[in-house]
N, C-alpha and C positions, 0 to 999 in steps of 0.2 A: 428480513433475516439479517442478523449480525454475524459475520464470519471473522474470527480472529485466528491468524496463523496462515502461513503459506501452504501451497499444495503438497509439500513434502510432509507436513504434519497434520493437515486438516483435509479429510477426505472430501468434504463438501466443496472446499476451495479448489481442490483438484478437479472436480466435475465442472465447475463454472469457469475455470481458468481460460479455456478457449474462447469464451464469449466476452471477456473483459476488454476494455479499450486499451489498457496496458496490461501485459501479462508476463507471467514467469516463463522462462525458457522451458519449452516442453520436453527437450532432450535431457535436461538436468535442472530441476527446479531451484537448486541452490547456486547455479552458475550466474544467472542474470535476470534482470527485468527488462523487457523490451516495450518501449512506447512507440508511438508513431514516428518520432524523430530521433530517438536515442536508445542506447543500451547501457544499463547500469550494472556494475559488477561488485560494488563495494558491499560488504556484509551489513553495513548500517543503513542500506537503502531499503525503502519500503513503499507500499502502495496504500493510498486511501482512496477508495472508490465507492461511489454510490451509483448504482445502475439497475436497470430493470432485471428482475429475476428471469433468466432464460427459460425456466420451467413453469413460471406463472406470471404472465405479462401484466397482471393486476397488482403485483407486489414488487418491492425493491429489495436490493441487497446492499448492505453496508459492509465493506471489506477493509480490514486493517491487517496487513500482512507484509512481512519482510523477507529478505533473502535468508536471514538467520534470525535468531531470537532478538539480536540487537536491532535489526531492521524493524521488527514488529514493535519493539519498545520505542523506536523513533516515531512510529506512527501514532502510538498512544500519547507520547509526550507532545507531539504536534497538535493532536486533537485537544488535549487538555490546556496547553499553554499558548497556542497560536491559532485558535479556532477562527477568529475574525480574518486572519491572513489566509487561512485555508479556504474560506468561503468568499474571498474577494472575487467579484465578478460573477458569482453564482446566483442564479435566479430560481430556477426550478429544474427538475429532471435529473439528468446524470451529472456526475462530478468525478473527475479523475485527477489525482495529485500523486506525484512521486516526491518522496522526502528522503533526506539523508541526515543521519544523526552524527553528533560530534561530542567528544569528551573535552569540554572546555577547561575543566579544572584539573585534569590529569589524574583522576582517581580510577580510571579504567571503566567508568560507567557513562552511558549516554546522558547528557544533561542539557543539550541544545539541539535544535533541528533547523535545517535549511530546506525550504520548499524549492525543489529543482524545477518542477513544471506542474 
């Protein structure tokens, strides 16, 4: 299953949020993303996660979701433009990445992404 959008806008993402290795703040989905080691609050931050579907252990979920629409856009840009970097060290099974988008040319739109973890 491919999920696009955070738990504030996607009801399926809301249902799986608690099972994710990095998750959206459950008190306020737009406040932050919490990973094992850090908390991210920038609107341009997002999650790219491949993990087992908690409701069907024979299937996987691919999640592309940000704190805001700019965070989700950061995920999509990272997947399109930095796929090899996203998959660095990945062999099989689950994958969890936190990304942050940047507006490098000053036009108000995300055009580059940093992989934070």
